[in-house]
All heavy atoms as a GROMACS GRO file, in nm:
protein
  616
    1MET      N    1  -1.542  -0.534   0.052
    1MET     CA    2  -1.592  -0.402   0.095
    1MET      C    3  -1.747  -0.406   0.081
    1MET      O    4  -1.800  -0.455  -0.017
    1MET     CB    5  -1.526  -0.297   0.003
    1MET     CG    6  -1.528  -0.165   0.070
    1MET     SD    7  -1.426  -0.046  -0.012
    1MET     CE    8  -1.377  -0.098  -0.171
    2SER      N    9  -1.813  -0.351   0.175
    2SER     CA   10  -1.961  -0.352   0.173
    2SER      C   11  -2.010  -0.244   0.077
    2SER      O   12  -1.941  -0.148   0.048
    2SER     CB   13  -2.008  -0.323   0.314
    2SER     OG   14  -2.146  -0.303   0.309
    3SER      N   15  -2.128  -0.262   0.027
    3SER     CA   16  -2.189  -0.167  -0.068
    3SER      C   17  -2.255  -0.044   0.004
    3SER      O   18  -2.287   0.050  -0.065
    3SER     CB   19  -2.282  -0.231  -0.164
    3SER     OG   20  -2.388  -0.289  -0.085
    4SER      N   21  -2.280  -0.055   0.129
    4SER     CA   22  -2.352   0.052   0.196
    4SER      C   23  -2.236   0.144   0.270
    4SER      O   24  -2.151   0.088   0.340
    4SER     CB   25  -2.449   0.004   0.298
    4SER     OG   26  -2.391  -0.085   0.396
    5TYR      N   27  -2.260   0.270   0.257
    5TYR     CA   28  -2.160   0.366   0.324
    5TYR      C   29  -2.208   0.393   0.467
    5TYR      O   30  -2.320   0.362   0.506
    5TYR     CB   31  -2.145   0.489   0.242
    5TYR     CG   32  -2.264   0.574   0.228
    5TYR    CD1   33  -2.292   0.665   0.329
    5TYR    CD2   34  -2.350   0.567   0.124
    5TYR    CE1   35  -2.413   0.752   0.326
    5TYR    CE2   36  -2.466   0.649   0.116
    5TYR     CZ   37  -2.495   0.730   0.216
    5TYR     OH   38  -2.604   0.815   0.213
    6LEU      N   39  -2.114   0.441   0.542
    6LEU     CA   40  -2.138   0.488   0.673
    6LEU      C   41  -2.121   0.629   0.692
    6LEU      O   42  -2.049   0.697   0.612
    6LEU     CB   43  -2.032   0.418   0.776
    6LEU     CG   44  -2.044   0.267   0.786
    6LEU    CD1   45  -1.924   0.218   0.872
    6LEU    CD2   46  -2.167   0.220   0.846
    7SER      N   47  -2.188   0.691   0.790
    7SER     CA   48  -2.173   0.837   0.812
    7SER      C   49  -2.030   0.878   0.839
    7SER      O   50  -1.956   0.796   0.900
    7SER     CB   51  -2.262   0.877   0.930
    7SER     OG   52  -2.400   0.855   0.893
    8ALA      N   53  -1.996   0.990   0.795
    8ALA     CA   54  -1.857   1.042   0.829
    8ALA      C   55  -1.852   1.109   0.962
    8ALA      O   56  -1.878   1.225   0.969
    8ALA     CB   57  -1.809   1.137   0.710
    9THR      N   58  -1.824   1.029   1.064
    9THR     CA   59  -1.812   1.088   1.198
    9THR      C   60  -1.689   1.038   1.260
    9THR      O   61  -1.631   0.926   1.233
    9THR     CB   62  -1.935   1.041   1.286
    9THR    OG1   63  -1.928   0.893   1.304
    9THR    CG2   64  -2.063   1.073   1.218
   10THR      N   65  -1.641   1.112   1.364
   10THR     CA   66  -1.528   1.077   1.435
   10THR      C   67  -1.554   0.955   1.525
   10THR      O   68  -1.462   0.876   1.549
   10THR     CB   69  -1.472   1.193   1.523
   10THR    OG1   70  -1.575   1.244   1.604
   10THR    CG2   71  -1.414   1.305   1.439
   11ASP      N   72  -1.681   0.936   1.568
   11ASP     CA   73  -1.727   0.819   1.644
   11ASP      C   74  -1.695   0.693   1.567
   11ASP      O   75  -1.645   0.591   1.616
   11ASP     CB   76  -1.862   0.826   1.689
   11ASP     CG   77  -1.886   0.932   1.801
   11ASP    OD1   78  -1.784   0.969   1.862
   11ASP    OD2   79  -1.997   0.976   1.812
   12LEU      N   80  -1.725   0.692   1.442
   12LEU     CA   81  -1.705   0.576   1.358
   12LEU      C   82  -1.552   0.549   1.333
   12LEU      O   83  -1.515   0.438   1.321
   12LEU     CB   84  -1.778   0.589   1.226
   12LEU     CG   85  -1.924   0.555   1.232
   12LEU    CD1   86  -2.003   0.585   1.097
   12LEU    CD2   87  -1.952   0.416   1.274
   13ILE      N   88  -1.476   0.660   1.320
   13ILE     CA   89  -1.335   0.643   1.309
   13ILE      C   90  -1.277   0.572   1.435
   13ILE      O   91  -1.203   0.469   1.427
   13ILE     CB   92  -1.254   0.771   1.289
   13ILE    CG1   93  -1.290   0.830   1.148
   13ILE    CG2   94  -1.109   0.749   1.300
   13ILE    CD1   95  -1.229   0.960   1.114
   14ALA      N   96  -1.324   0.611   1.546
   14ALA     CA   97  -1.282   0.555   1.674
   14ALA      C   98  -1.324   0.406   1.685
   14ALA      O   99  -1.252   0.327   1.720
   14ALA     CB  100  -1.341   0.637   1.795
   15GLN      N  101  -1.445   0.379   1.636
   15GLN     CA  102  -1.495   0.248   1.629
   15GLN      C  103  -1.408   0.158   1.542
   15GLN      O  104  -1.369   0.043   1.581
   15GLN     CB  105  -1.640   0.240   1.586
   15GLN     CG  106  -1.697   0.098   1.575
   15GLN     CD  107  -1.836   0.101   1.508
   15GLN    OE1  108  -1.909   0.203   1.510
   15GLN    NE2  109  -1.886  -0.012   1.460
   16ALA      N  110  -1.372   0.209   1.436
   16ALA     CA  111  -1.287   0.129   1.336
   16ALA      C  112  -1.152   0.105   1.403
   16ALA      O  113  -1.098  -0.007   1.392
   16ALA     CB  114  -1.269   0.209   1.206
   17LEU      N  115  -1.091   0.202   1.467
   17LEU     CA  116  -0.960   0.180   1.523
   17LEU      C  117  -0.958   0.098   1.646
   17LEU      O  118  -0.857   0.042   1.688
   17LEU     CB  119  -0.898   0.319   1.559
   17LEU     CG  120  -0.877   0.409   1.437
   17LEU    CD1  121  -0.824   0.546   1.475
   17LEU    CD2  122  -0.786   0.344   1.331
   18GLU      N  123  -1.076   0.072   1.699
   18GLU     CA  124  -1.095  -0.018   1.820
   18GLU      C  125  -1.126  -0.170   1.777
   18GLU      O  126  -1.139  -0.256   1.855
   18GLU     CB  127  -1.206   0.038   1.915
   18GLU     CG  128  -1.160   0.160   1.986
   18GLU     CD  129  -1.274   0.221   2.067
   18GLU    OE1  130  -1.384   0.165   2.070
   18GLU    OE2  131  -1.249   0.329   2.121
   19ALA      N  132  -1.146  -0.186   1.646
   19ALA     CA  133  -1.186  -0.315   1.600
   19ALA      C  134  -1.078  -0.415   1.637
   19ALA      O  135  -0.960  -0.382   1.636
   19ALA     CB  136  -1.208  -0.309   1.436
   20LYS      N  137  -1.112  -0.536   1.662
   20LYS     CA  138  -1.024  -0.645   1.702
   20LYS      C  139  -0.924  -0.687   1.588
   20LYS      O  140  -0.821  -0.709   1.617
   20LYS     CB  141  -1.105  -0.766   1.756
   20LYS     CG  142  -1.177  -0.735   1.883
   20LYS     CD  143  -1.246  -0.857   1.936
   20LYS     CE  144  -1.346  -0.822   2.045
   20LYS     NZ  145  -1.284  -0.774   2.162
   21ALA      N  146  -0.979  -0.678   1.469
   21ALA     CA  147  -0.903  -0.733   1.353
   21ALA      C  148  -0.880  -0.623   1.266
   21ALA      O  149  -0.973  -0.534   1.232
   21ALA     CB  150  -0.974  -0.848   1.281
   22PRO      N  151  -0.760  -0.604   1.204
   22PRO     CA  152  -0.729  -0.497   1.103
   22PRO      C  153  -0.828  -0.503   0.987
   22PRO      O  154  -0.871  -0.393   0.941
   22PRO     CB  155  -0.585  -0.534   1.061
   22PRO     CG  156  -0.528  -0.613   1.170
   22PRO     CD  157  -0.644  -0.697   1.230
   23TYR      N  158  -0.870  -0.619   0.943
   23TYR     CA  159  -0.961  -0.621   0.823
   23TYR      C  160  -1.095  -0.557   0.864
   23TYR      O  161  -1.161  -0.493   0.771
   23TYR     CB  162  -0.978  -0.763   0.767
   23TYR     CG  163  -1.062  -0.849   0.858
   23TYR    CD1  164  -1.201  -0.857   0.847
   23TYR    CD2  165  -0.996  -0.944   0.950
   23TYR    CE1  166  -1.283  -0.938   0.933
   23TYR    CE2  167  -1.077  -1.019   1.032
   23TYR     CZ  168  -1.217  -1.028   1.020
   23TYR     OH  169  -1.285  -1.102   1.104
   24GLU      N  170  -1.135  -0.566   0.988
   24GLU     CA  171  -1.262  -0.507   1.028
   24GLU      C  172  -1.246  -0.348   1.026
   24GLU      O  173  -1.331  -0.280   0.978
   24GLU     CB  174  -1.300  -0.545   1.164
   24GLU     CG  175  -1.341  -0.692   1.179
   24GLU     CD  176  -1.372  -0.737   1.317
   24GLU    OE1  177  -1.365  -0.647   1.413
   24GLU    OE2  178  -1.388  -0.851   1.343
   25ALA      N  179  -1.135  -0.306   1.079
   25ALA     CA  180  -1.107  -0.158   1.078
   25ALA      C  181  -1.097  -0.107   0.939
   25ALA      O  182  -1.157   0.000   0.909
   25ALA     CB  183  -0.976  -0.124   1.155
   26ILE      N  184  -1.037  -0.178   0.854
   26ILE     CA  185  -1.018  -0.134   0.706
   26ILE      C  186  -1.145  -0.125   0.646
   26ILE      O  187  -1.185  -0.029   0.563
   26ILE     CB  188  -0.917  -0.223   0.634
   26ILE    CG1  189  -0.773  -0.204   0.692
   26ILE    CG2  190  -0.923  -0.210   0.485
   26ILE    CD1  191  -0.670  -0.304   0.656
   27SER      N  192  -1.237  -0.227   0.668
   27SER     CA  193  -1.372  -0.234   0.605
   27SER      C  194  -1.452  -0.107   0.658
   27SER      O  195  -1.516  -0.050   0.568
   27SER     CB  196  -1.447  -0.366   0.645
   27SER     OG  197  -1.576  -0.357   0.593
   28ILE      N  198  -1.451  -0.080   0.781
   28ILE     CA  199  -1.526   0.033   0.828
   28ILE      C  200  -1.477   0.163   0.768
   28ILE      O  201  -1.549   0.249   0.724
   28ILE     CB  202  -1.518   0.046   0.983
   28ILE    CG1  203  -1.592  -0.083   1.050
   28ILE    CG2  204  -1.578   0.173   1.037
   28ILE    CD1  205  -1.569  -0.097   1.191
   29LEU      N  206  -1.341   0.177   0.761
   29LEU     CA  207  -1.290   0.308   0.711
   29LEU      C  208  -1.324   0.320   0.562
   29LEU      O  209  -1.360   0.435   0.522
   29LEU     CB  210  -1.142   0.308   0.734
   29LEU     CG  211  -1.094   0.323   0.877
   29LEU    CD1  212  -0.952   0.301   0.895
   29LEU    CD2  213  -1.142   0.455   0.942
   30TYR      N  214  -1.315   0.211   0.478
   30TYR     CA  215  -1.359   0.226   0.338
   30TYR      C  216  -1.497   0.264   0.331
   30TYR      O  217  -1.537   0.342   0.242
   30TYR     CB  218  -1.337   0.089   0.271
   30TYR     CG  219  -1.197   0.081   0.204
   30TYR    CD1  220  -1.106  -0.018   0.242
   30TYR    CD2  221  -1.150   0.170   0.106
   30TYR    CE1  222  -0.987  -0.032   0.186
   30TYR    CE2  223  -1.027   0.156   0.046
   30TYR     CZ  224  -0.941   0.061   0.092
   30TYR     OH  225  -0.816   0.043   0.034
   31ARG      N  226  -1.594   0.212   0.418
   31ARG     CA  227  -1.736   0.242   0.407
   31ARG      C  228  -1.760   0.389   0.444
   31ARG      O  229  -1.852   0.448   0.387
   31ARG     CB  230  -1.811   0.152   0.498
   31ARG     CG  231  -1.814   0.007   0.440
   31ARG     CD  232  -1.878  -0.089   0.525
   31ARG     NE  233  -2.020  -0.053   0.549
   31ARG     CZ  234  -2.098  -0.100   0.647
   31ARG    NH1  235  -2.038  -0.183   0.738
   31ARG    NH2  236  -2.225  -0.061   0.660
   32ILE      N  237  -1.674   0.443   0.531
   32ILE     CA  238  -1.681   0.588   0.560
   32ILE      C  239  -1.644   0.671   0.434
   32ILE      O  240  -1.712   0.768   0.398
   32ILE     CB  241  -1.602   0.627   0.684
   32ILE    CG1  242  -1.652   0.560   0.816
   32ILE    CG2  243  -1.595   0.780   0.704
   32ILE    CD1  244  -1.562   0.573   0.926
   33LEU      N  245  -1.538   0.629   0.370
   33LEU     CA  246  -1.492   0.701   0.251
   33LEU      C  247  -1.604   0.705   0.143
   33LEU      O  248  -1.610   0.796   0.060
   33LEU     CB  249  -1.371   0.643   0.200
   33LEU     CG  250  -1.239   0.691   0.246
   33LEU    CD1  251  -1.123   0.635   0.169
   33LEU    CD2  252  -1.229   0.844   0.238
   34GLU      N  253  -1.690   0.598   0.135
   34GLU     CA  254  -1.791   0.591   0.034
   34GLU      C  255  -1.903   0.686   0.059
   34GLU      O  256  -1.985   0.702  -0.034
   34GLU     CB  257  -1.849   0.439   0.028
   34GLU     CG  258  -1.739   0.340  -0.016
   34GLU     CD  259  -1.785   0.200  -0.010
   34GLU    OE1  260  -1.907   0.181   0.044
   34GLU    OE2  261  -1.721   0.114  -0.058
   35ASN      N  262  -1.907   0.752   0.171
   35ASN     CA  263  -2.017   0.847   0.198
   35ASN      C  264  -2.013   0.950   0.096
   35ASN      O  265  -1.905   1.014   0.076
   35ASN     CB  266  -2.001   0.896   0.340
   35ASN     CG  267  -2.109   0.988   0.381
   35ASN    OD1  268  -2.149   1.078   0.308
   35ASN    ND2  269  -2.163   0.964   0.503
   36PRO      N  270  -2.121   0.984   0.029
   36PRO     CA  271  -2.116   1.091  -0.075
   36PRO      C  272  -2.116   1.224  -0.030
   36PRO      O  273  -2.107   1.327  -0.101
   36PRO     CB  274  -2.252   1.057  -0.155
   36PRO     CG  275  -2.338   0.994  -0.056
   36PRO     CD  276  -2.245   0.914   0.040
   37SER      N  277  -2.133   1.250   0.101
   37SER     CA  278  -2.136   1.389   0.155
   37SER      C  279  -2.006   1.457   0.122
   37SER      O  280  -1.901   1.402   0.127
   37SER     CB  281  -2.155   1.386   0.306
   37SER     OG  282  -2.160   1.514   0.357
   38SER      N  283  -2.021   1.591   0.085
   38SER     CA  284  -1.906   1.677   0.066
   38SER      C  285  -1.909   1.799   0.156
   38SER      O  286  -1.845   1.896   0.114
   38SER     CB  287  -1.899   1.720  -0.086
   38SER     OG  288  -2.014   1.786  -0.130
   39SER      N  289  -1.976   1.792   0.262
   39SER     CA  290  -1.977   1.897   0.354
   39SER      C  291  -1.828   1.920   0.412
   39SER      O  292  -1.750   1.830   0.407
   39SER     CB  293  -2.071   1.878   0.467
   39SER     OG  294  -2.016   1.773   0.553
   40SER      N  295  -1.804   2.042   0.465
   40SER     CA  296  -1.658   2.049   0.512
   40SER      C  297  -1.634   1.959   0.626
   40SER      O  298  -1.523   1.911   0.640
   40SER     CB  299  -1.647   2.199   0.561
   40SER     OG  300  -1.736   2.230   0.670
   41GLU      N  301  -1.731   1.923   0.714
   41GLU     CA  302  -1.707   1.838   0.824
   41GLU      C  303  -1.681   1.692   0.763
   41GLU      O  304  -1.584   1.627   0.807
   41GLU     CB  305  -1.822   1.832   0.918
   41GLU     CG  306  -1.813   1.731   1.028
   41GLU     CD  307  -1.696   1.762   1.122
   41GLU    OE1  308  -1.640   1.869   1.128
   41GLU    OE2  309  -1.674   1.668   1.212
   42ALA      N  310  -1.760   1.652   0.669
   42ALA     CA  311  -1.743   1.518   0.607
   42ALA      C  312  -1.604   1.504   0.543
   42ALA      O  313  -1.537   1.401   0.555
   42ALA     CB  314  -1.848   1.484   0.510
   43LEU      N  315  -1.563   1.609   0.472
   43LEU     CA  316  -1.432   1.610   0.409
   43LEU      C  317  -1.314   1.601   0.505
   43LEU      O  318  -1.215   1.536   0.487
   43LEU     CB  319  -1.412   1.733   0.314
   43LEU     CG  320  -1.511   1.730   0.195
   43LEU    CD1  321  -1.491   1.861   0.118
   43LEU    CD2  322  -1.485   1.607   0.104
   44ARG      N  323  -1.339   1.678   0.613
   44ARG     CA  324  -1.234   1.667   0.722
   44ARG      C  325  -1.224   1.530   0.781
   44ARG      O  326  -1.111   1.480   0.802
   44ARG     CB  327  -1.266   1.760   0.838
   44ARG     CG  328  -1.163   1.780   0.945
   44ARG     CD  329  -1.206   1.874   1.056
   44ARG     NE  330  -1.321   1.824   1.132
   44ARG     CZ  331  -1.315   1.727   1.225
   44ARG    NH1  332  -1.192   1.663   1.241
   44ARG    NH2  333  -1.415   1.676   1.289
   45ILE      N  334  -1.328   1.462   0.803
   45ILE     CA  335  -1.340   1.326   0.857
   45ILE      C  336  -1.281   1.232   0.752
   45ILE      O  337  -1.192   1.144   0.783
   45ILE     CB  338  -1.481   1.281   0.882
   45ILE    CG1  339  -1.546   1.363   0.987
   45ILE    CG2  340  -1.498   1.131   0.908
   45ILE    CD1  341  -1.488   1.342   1.118
   46LYS      N  342  -1.310   1.257   0.621
   46LYS     CA  343  -1.247   1.170   0.517
   46LYS      C  344  -1.091   1.180   0.507
   46LYS      O  345  -1.021   1.081   0.481
   46LYS     CB  346  -1.307   1.197   0.379
   46LYS     CG  347  -1.458   1.147   0.372
   46LYS     CD  348  -1.514   1.190   0.237
   46LYS     CE  349  -1.656   1.146   0.243
   46LYS     NZ  350  -1.714   1.176   0.102
   47GLU      N  351  -1.044   1.302   0.538
   47GLU     CA  352  -0.900   1.316   0.552
   47GLU      C  353  -0.840   1.236   0.653
   47GLU      O  354  -0.743   1.170   0.639
   47GLU     CB  355  -0.862   1.462   0.566
   47GLU     CG  356  -0.884   1.560   0.452
   47GLU     CD  357  -0.860   1.698   0.491
   47GLU    OE1  358  -0.865   1.745   0.603
   47GLU    OE2  359  -0.832   1.778   0.391
   48GLN      N  360  -0.908   1.223   0.763
   48GLN     CA  361  -0.854   1.138   0.883
   48GLN      C  362  -0.864   0.992   0.840
   48GLN      O  363  -0.777   0.919   0.879
   48GLN     CB  364  -0.940   1.165   1.003
   48GLN     CG  365  -0.930   1.304   1.066
   48GLN     CD  366  -1.015   1.323   1.183
   48GLN    OE1  367  -1.114   1.247   1.213
   48GLN    NE2  368  -0.990   1.424   1.266
   49VAL      N  369  -0.972   0.960   0.773
   49VAL     CA  370  -0.997   0.821   0.735
   49VAL      C  371  -0.877   0.775   0.636
   49VAL      O  372  -0.822   0.667   0.654
   49VAL     CB  373  -1.127   0.802   0.666
   49VAL    CG1  374  -1.142   0.664   0.583
   49VAL    CG2  375  -1.247   0.813   0.769
   50ILE      N  376  -0.840   0.869   0.543
   50ILE     CA  377  -0.736   0.830   0.448
   50ILE      C  378  -0.607   0.817   0.525
   50ILE      O  379  -0.530   0.719   0.494
   50ILE     CB  380  -0.729   0.938   0.344
   50ILE    CG1  381  -0.840   0.927   0.245
   50ILE    CG2  382  -0.593   0.931   0.267
   50ILE    CD1  383  -0.858   1.057   0.160
   51THR      N  384  -0.576   0.893   0.621
   51THR     CA  385  -0.458   0.885   0.702
   51THR      C  386  -0.458   0.750   0.776
   51THR      O  387  -0.356   0.680   0.775
   51THR     CB  388  -0.445   1.002   0.799
   51THR    OG1  389  -0.440   1.122   0.725
   51THR    CG2  390  -0.320   0.991   0.895
   52ASN      N  391  -0.571   0.718   0.839
   52ASN     CA  392  -0.572   0.596   0.914
   52ASN      C  393  -0.566   0.469   0.824
   52ASN      O  394  -0.504   0.380   0.859
   52ASN     CB  395  -0.701   0.590   0.996
   52ASN     CG  396  -0.698   0.687   1.111
   52ASN    OD1  397  -0.594   0.698   1.189
   52ASN    ND2  398  -0.806   0.762   1.142
   53LEU      N  399  -0.637   0.478   0.714
   53LEU     CA  400  -0.634   0.367   0.613
   53LEU      C  401  -0.491   0.348   0.564
   53LEU      O  402  -0.444   0.231   0.550
   53LEU     CB  403  -0.726   0.392   0.496
   53LEU     CG  404  -0.872   0.332   0.503
   53LEU    CD1  405  -0.947   0.371   0.389
   53LEU    CD2  406  -0.853   0.174   0.505
   54THR      N  407  -0.424   0.456   0.533
   54THR     CA  408  -0.280   0.450   0.482
   54THR      C  409  -0.197   0.372   0.584
   54THR      O  410  -0.120   0.276   0.546
   54THR     CB  411  -0.228   0.591   0.458
   54THR    OG1  412  -0.314   0.651   0.360
   54THR    CG2  413  -0.079   0.586   0.412
   55ASP      N  414  -0.212   0.402   0.707
   55ASP     CA  415  -0.132   0.343   0.810
   55ASP      C  416  -0.162   0.194   0.820
   55ASP      O  417  -0.070   0.106   0.835
   55ASP     CB  418  -0.156   0.408   0.947
   55ASP     CG  419  -0.098   0.546   0.958
   55ASP    OD1  420  -0.007   0.582   0.872
   55ASP    OD2  421  -0.138   0.627   1.042
   56LEU      N  422  -0.294   0.164   0.831
   56LEU     CA  423  -0.341   0.026   0.843
   56LEU      C  424  -0.292  -0.060   0.723
   56LEU      O  425  -0.242  -0.174   0.733
   56LEU     CB  426  -0.489   0.018   0.856
   56LEU     CG  427  -0.548   0.038   0.995
   56LEU    CD1  428  -0.701   0.057   0.992
   56LEU    CD2  429  -0.500  -0.066   1.091
   57LEU      N  430  -0.310  -0.008   0.601
   57LEU     CA  431  -0.275  -0.078   0.478
   57LEU      C  432  -0.126  -0.105   0.478
   57LEU      O  433  -0.078  -0.207   0.438
   57LEU     CB  434  -0.324  -0.012   0.354
   57LEU     CG  435  -0.473  -0.009   0.334
   57LEU    CD1  436  -0.519   0.080   0.215
   57LEU    CD2  437  -0.531  -0.148   0.327
   58ARG      N  438  -0.044  -0.002   0.518
   58ARG     CA  439   0.098  -0.029   0.520
   58ARG      C  440   0.133  -0.123   0.630
   58ARG      O  441   0.215  -0.217   0.594
   58ARG     CB  442   0.161   0.112   0.562
   58ARG     CG  443   0.317   0.097   0.563
   58ARG     CD  444   0.371   0.231   0.609
   58ARG     NE  445   0.315   0.296   0.723
   58ARG     CZ  446   0.335   0.257   0.849
   58ARG    NH1  447   0.417   0.155   0.870
   58ARG    NH2  448   0.281   0.316   0.949
   59GLN      N  449   0.078  -0.125   0.748
   59GLN     CA  450   0.100  -0.228   0.843
   59GLN      C  451   0.069  -0.362   0.800
   59GLN      O  452   0.136  -0.464   0.843
   59GLN     CB  453   0.030  -0.188   0.980
   59GLN     CG  454   0.078  -0.067   1.046
   59GLN     CD  455  -0.016  -0.030   1.156
   59GLN    OE1  456  -0.111  -0.091   1.194
   59GLN    NE2  457   0.003   0.096   1.214
   60GLU      N  458  -0.033  -0.380   0.722
   60GLU     CA  459  -0.085  -0.510   0.675
   60GLU      C  460  -0.012  -0.558   0.545
   60GLU      O  461  -0.048  -0.646   0.482
   60GLU     CB  462  -0.231  -0.511   0.662
   60GLU     CG  463  -0.316  -0.492   0.787
   60GLU     CD  464  -0.294  -0.608   0.879
   60GLU    OE1  465  -0.312  -0.721   0.845
   60GLU    OE2  466  -0.241  -0.583   0.996
   61ASN      N  467   0.084  -0.475   0.504
   61ASN     CA  468   0.153  -0.500   0.375
   61ASN      C  469   0.061  -0.520   0.256
   61ASN      O  470   0.081  -0.611   0.169
   61ASN     CB  471   0.243  -0.631   0.387
   61ASN     CG  472   0.357  -0.603   0.491
   61ASN    OD1  473   0.418  -0.496   0.498
   61ASN    ND2  474   0.376  -0.702   0.582
   62ARG      N  475  -0.038  -0.432   0.245
   62ARG     CA  476  -0.132  -0.441   0.134
   62ARG      C  477  -0.106  -0.322   0.040
   62ARG      O  478  -0.175  -0.227   0.021
   62ARG     CB  479  -0.272  -0.425   0.192
   62ARG     CG  480  -0.317  -0.550   0.268
   62ARG     CD  481  -0.446  -0.544   0.344
   62ARG     NE  482  -0.558  -0.515   0.253
   62ARG     CZ  483  -0.680  -0.509   0.289
   62ARG    NH1  484  -0.718  -0.543   0.415
   62ARG    NH2  485  -0.775  -0.485   0.206
   63ALA      N  486   0.010  -0.341  -0.028
   63ALA     CA  487   0.070  -0.236  -0.126
   63ALA      C  488  -0.036  -0.195  -0.236
   63ALA      O  489  -0.051  -0.082  -0.261
   63ALA     CB  490   0.192  -0.280  -0.173
   64GLU      N  491  -0.087  -0.305  -0.295
   64GLU     CA  492  -0.191  -0.278  -0.407
   64GLU      C  493  -0.315  -0.197  -0.356
   64GLU      O  494  -0.349  -0.101  -0.422
   64GLU     CB  495  -0.232  -0.405  -0.474
   64GLU     CG  496  -0.320  -0.383  -0.596
   64GLU     CD  497  -0.234  -0.321  -0.712
   64GLU    OE1  498  -0.107  -0.327  -0.714
   64GLU    OE2  499  -0.304  -0.261  -0.791
   65ASP      N  500  -0.363  -0.232  -0.241
   65ASP     CA  501  -0.481  -0.159  -0.182
   65ASP      C  502  -0.439  -0.016  -0.147
   65ASP      O  503  -0.508   0.076  -0.168
   65ASP     CB  504  -0.531  -0.225  -0.063
   65ASP     CG  505  -0.604  -0.356  -0.091
   65ASP    OD1  506  -0.650  -0.373  -0.207
   65ASP    OD2  507  -0.599  -0.445  -0.004
   66LEU      N  508  -0.311  -0.007  -0.104
   66LEU     CA  509  -0.268   0.134  -0.065
   66LEU      C  510  -0.246   0.212  -0.190
   66LEU      O  511  -0.291   0.331  -0.193
   66LEU     CB  512  -0.122   0.125   0.011
   66LEU     CG  513  -0.061   0.257   0.054
   66LEU    CD1  514  -0.152   0.341   0.136
   66LEU    CD2  515   0.064   0.229   0.124
   67ARG      N  516  -0.199   0.162  -0.293
   67ARG     CA  517  -0.184   0.239  -0.425
   67ARG      C  518  -0.325   0.277  -0.473
   67ARG      O  519  -0.352   0.392  -0.518
   67ARG     CB  520  -0.110   0.150  -0.530
   67ARG     CG  521  -0.086   0.220  -0.662
   67ARG     CD  522  -0.030   0.131  -0.766
   67ARG     NE  523  -0.119   0.035  -0.811
   67ARG     CZ  524  -0.226   0.056  -0.905
   67ARG    NH1  525  -0.249   0.174  -0.943
   67ARG    NH2  526  -0.298  -0.047  -0.935
   68ASN      N  527  -0.420   0.180  -0.464
   68ASN     CA  528  -0.558   0.213  -0.514
   68ASN      C  529  -0.619   0.320  -0.429
   68ASN      O  530  -0.693   0.408  -0.482
   68ASN     CB  531  -0.637   0.096  -0.507
   68ASN     CG  532  -0.608  -0.011  -0.613
   68ASN    OD1  533  -0.542   0.024  -0.718
   68ASN    ND2  534  -0.638  -0.136  -0.592
   69LEU      N  535  -0.604   0.322  -0.300
   69LEU     CA  536  -0.646   0.429  -0.209
   69LEU      C  537  -0.586   0.559  -0.251
   69LEU      O  538  -0.666   0.662  -0.254
   69LEU     CB  539  -0.617   0.392  -0.059
   69LEU     CG  540  -0.648   0.508   0.038
   69LEU    CD1  541  -0.796   0.530   0.047
   69LEU    CD2  542  -0.586   0.468   0.173
   70LEU      N  543  -0.469   0.566  -0.270
   70LEU     CA  544  -0.397   0.702  -0.298
   70LEU      C  545  -0.449   0.755  -0.437
   70LEU      O  546  -0.477   0.864  -0.451
   70LEU     CB  547  -0.249   0.682  -0.301
   70LEU     CG  548  -0.195   0.648  -0.163
   70LEU    CD1  549  -0.039   0.624  -0.168
   70LEU    CD2  550  -0.231   0.766  -0.059
   71THR      N  551  -0.475   0.656  -0.533
   71THR     CA  552  -0.523   0.695  -0.659
   71THR      C  553  -0.672   0.743  -0.639
   71THR      O  554  -0.702   0.846  -0.702
   71THR     CB  555  -0.529   0.579  -0.759
   71THR    OG1  556  -0.381   0.534  -0.772
   71THR    CG2  557  -0.578   0.617  -0.898
   72GLN      N  558  -0.744   0.670  -0.567
   72GLN     CA  559  -0.892   0.710  -0.547
   72GLN      C  560  -0.895   0.842  -0.465
   72GLN      O  561  -0.982   0.926  -0.507
   72GLN     CB  562  -0.956   0.600  -0.460
   72GLN     CG  563  -1.094   0.636  -0.412
   72GLN     CD  564  -1.145   0.543  -0.313
   72GLN    OE1  565  -1.087   0.439  -0.280
   72GLN    NE2  566  -1.261   0.572  -0.257
   73SER      N  567  -0.812   0.870  -0.380
   73SER     CA  568  -0.817   0.995  -0.291
   73SER      C  569  -0.781   1.115  -0.373
   73SER      O  570  -0.826   1.219  -0.334
   73SER     CB  571  -0.737   0.978  -0.170
   73SER     OG  572  -0.586   0.974  -0.212
   74ARG      N  573  -0.717   1.095  -0.483
   74ARG     CA  574  -0.694   1.217  -0.571
   74ARG      C  575  -0.816   1.275  -0.619
   74ARG      O  576  -0.824   1.392  -0.653
   74ARG     CB  577  -0.601   1.177  -0.689
   74ARG     CG  578  -0.452   1.167  -0.643
   74ARG     CD  579  -0.367   1.144  -0.770
   74ARG     NE  580  -0.273   1.038  -0.744
   74ARG     CZ  581  -0.227   0.964  -0.827
   74ARG    NH1  582  -0.263   0.964  -0.959
   74ARG    NH2  583  -0.140   0.857  -0.797
   75GLY      N  584  -0.917   1.197  -0.642
   75GLY     CA  585  -1.053   1.240  -0.691
   75GLY      C  586  -1.130   1.310  -0.587
   75GLY      O  587  -1.233   1.371  -0.620
   76LEU      N  588  -1.095   1.300  -0.462
   76LEU     CA  589  -1.177   1.366  -0.358
   76LEU      C  590  -1.139   1.515  -0.354
   76LEU      O  591  -1.017   1.558  -0.361
   76LEU     CB  592  -1.153   1.312  -0.225
   76LEU     CG  593  -1.196   1.166  -0.206
   76LEU    CD1  594  -1.154   1.112  -0.072
   76LEU    CD2  595  -1.339   1.149  -0.218
   77SER      N  596  -1.238   1.602  -0.333
   77SER     CA  597  -1.214   1.744  -0.313
   77SER      C  598  -1.193   1.776  -0.171
   77SER      O  599  -1.293   1.796  -0.100
   77SER     CB  600  -1.328   1.834  -0.375
   77SER     OG  601  -1.342   1.815  -0.512
   78LEU      N  602  -1.072   1.770  -0.123
   78LEU     CA  603  -1.046   1.782   0.018
   78LEU      C  604  -0.990   1.920   0.052
   78LEU      O  605  -0.954   1.946   0.172
   78LEU     CB  606  -0.946   1.674   0.061
   78LEU     CG  607  -0.986   1.524   0.052
   78LEU    CD1  608  -0.876   1.432   0.088
   78LEU    CD2  609  -1.112   1.506   0.130
   79THR      N  610  -0.996   2.012  -0.042
   79THR     CA  611  -0.948   2.143  -0.013
   79THR      C  612  -1.056   2.240   0.010
   79THR      O  613  -1.166   2.218  -0.020
   79THR     CB  614  -0.856   2.198  -0.126
   79THR    OG1  615  -0.926   2.200  -0.249
   79THR    CG2  616  -0.729   2.111  -0.139
   0.00000   0.00000   0.00000
């Protein structure tokens, strides 16, 4: 996972989902989640990212990463 975060935008989610390899998509989505913004728009985007990451990690049989994501997402204020 890269140490620099990406902006929380729907364009970046689309870019991630169009990535040729699942690991590229997963990397982009994790970098979006690292964005420190807590604006209502950023939180809405992060909810979408979590949904997409959950699907990708499940498809890639990455159970430990999925467990970590779900544990990490509990700490986000998404309400």
